[in-house]
C-alpha positions as CSV (number, residue, x, y, z in Angstrom):
1,X,-15.3,-9.3,-9.1
2,X,-16.0,-5.7,-9.0
3,X,-14.4,-3.3,-11.4
4,X,-14.0,0.2,-10.4
5,X,-13.1,2.9,-13.0
6,X,-10.1,5.0,-12.2
7,X,-12.3,7.9,-11.3
8,X,-14.0,5.7,-8.7
9,X,-17.5,6.5,-10.0
10,X,-18.6,3.6,-12.1
11,X,-18.4,0.0,-11.3
12,X,-19.2,-3.3,-13.0
13,X,-19.8,-6.6,-11.4
14,X,-18.0,-9.4,-13.3
15,X,-18.8,-13.0,-12.6
16,X,-16.0,-14.5,-14.8
17,X,-18.4,-17.3,-15.6
18,X,-18.8,-15.8,-19.1
19,X,-16.0,-15.2,-21.6
20,X,-17.4,-11.9,-22.5
21,X,-16.7,-10.5,-19.1
22,X,-13.0,-11.5,-19.4
23,X,-13.0,-9.8,-22.8
24,X,-14.4,-6.6,-21.3
25,X,-11.6,-6.4,-18.7
26,X,-9.0,-7.2,-21.4
27,X,-10.4,-4.5,-23.7
28,X,-10.3,-1.9,-21.0
29,X,-6.7,-2.6,-20.3
30,X,-5.6,-2.8,-23.9
31,X,-7.3,0.4,-25.0
32,X,-7.2,2.7,-21.9
33,X,-4.5,5.1,-23.0
34,X,-5.0,7.4,-20.1
35,X,-5.5,4.8,-17.4
36,X,-3.5,5.4,-14.2
37,X,-4.9,2.7,-12.1
38,X,-7.4,-0.1,-12.4
39,X,-8.5,-2.1,-9.4
40,X,-10.2,-5.5,-9.6
41,X,-11.6,-6.5,-6.2
42,X,-12.6,-10.1,-5.6
43,X,-15.4,-11.3,-3.3
44,X,-14.8,-14.3,-0.9
45,X,-14.9,-17.9,-2.2
46,X,-15.9,-20.7,0.2
47,X,-13.2,-23.3,1.0
48,X,-15.2,-26.0,-0.6
49,X,-15.1,-24.1,-3.9
50,X,-11.5,-24.8,-4.6
51,X,-12.2,-25.1,-8.4
52,X,-13.5,-21.5,-8.4
53,X,-10.4,-20.3,-6.6
54,X,-8.1,-22.0,-9.2
55,X,-10.2,-20.4,-12.1
56,X,-9.9,-17.0,-10.4
57,X,-6.1,-17.3,-10.1
58,X,-6.0,-18.3,-13.8
59,X,-8.1,-15.2,-14.8
60,X,-6.1,-12.8,-12.7
61,X,-2.8,-14.1,-14.1
62,X,-4.2,-13.7,-17.6
63,X,-5.2,-10.0,-16.9
64,X,-1.8,-9.3,-15.3
65,X,-0.2,-10.4,-18.6
66,X,-2.3,-8.2,-20.9
67,X,-0.1,-5.6,-22.7
68,X,-1.6,-2.3,-21.7
69,X,-1.7,0.8,-23.9
70,X,-1.0,3.1,-20.9
71,X,2.6,2.5,-19.8
72,X,1.8,4.1,-16.5
73,X,-1.3,2.1,-15.7
74,X,-1.0,0.3,-12.4
75,X,-3.1,-2.9,-12.2
76,X,-4.2,-3.8,-8.7
77,X,-5.9,-7.0,-7.5
78,X,-7.3,-7.0,-4.1
79,X,-9.4,-9.3,-1.9
80,X,-12.3,-7.6,-0.1
81,X,-13.9,-9.8,2.6
82,X,-16.5,-7.1,3.3
83,X,-17.9,-7.4,-0.2
84,X,-20.7,-9.9,0.0
85,X,-23.1,-8.9,-2.7
86,X,-26.6,-7.6,-2.3
87,X,-28.3,-10.9,-1.7
88,X,-26.3,-11.7,1.5
89,X,-27.7,-11.3,5.0
């Protein structure tokens, strides 16, 4: 996943393989009092990686359920097929 700050300037690649990365996203949502919009973009998962897809859905549902400090914060999840990472051809 790629996390883009509301200002569009900074980004963080989150692999969701580590619990700490889930905690970072949760912390941002819980403590971002002035957040207006946070977008989490996912990269493609191959069809044979069904287990990863199920885990991703679980994580996204968990983030969607986080009580946010900012009442106006819009949480957006989107799939970006053009994001392939830096090591792809």
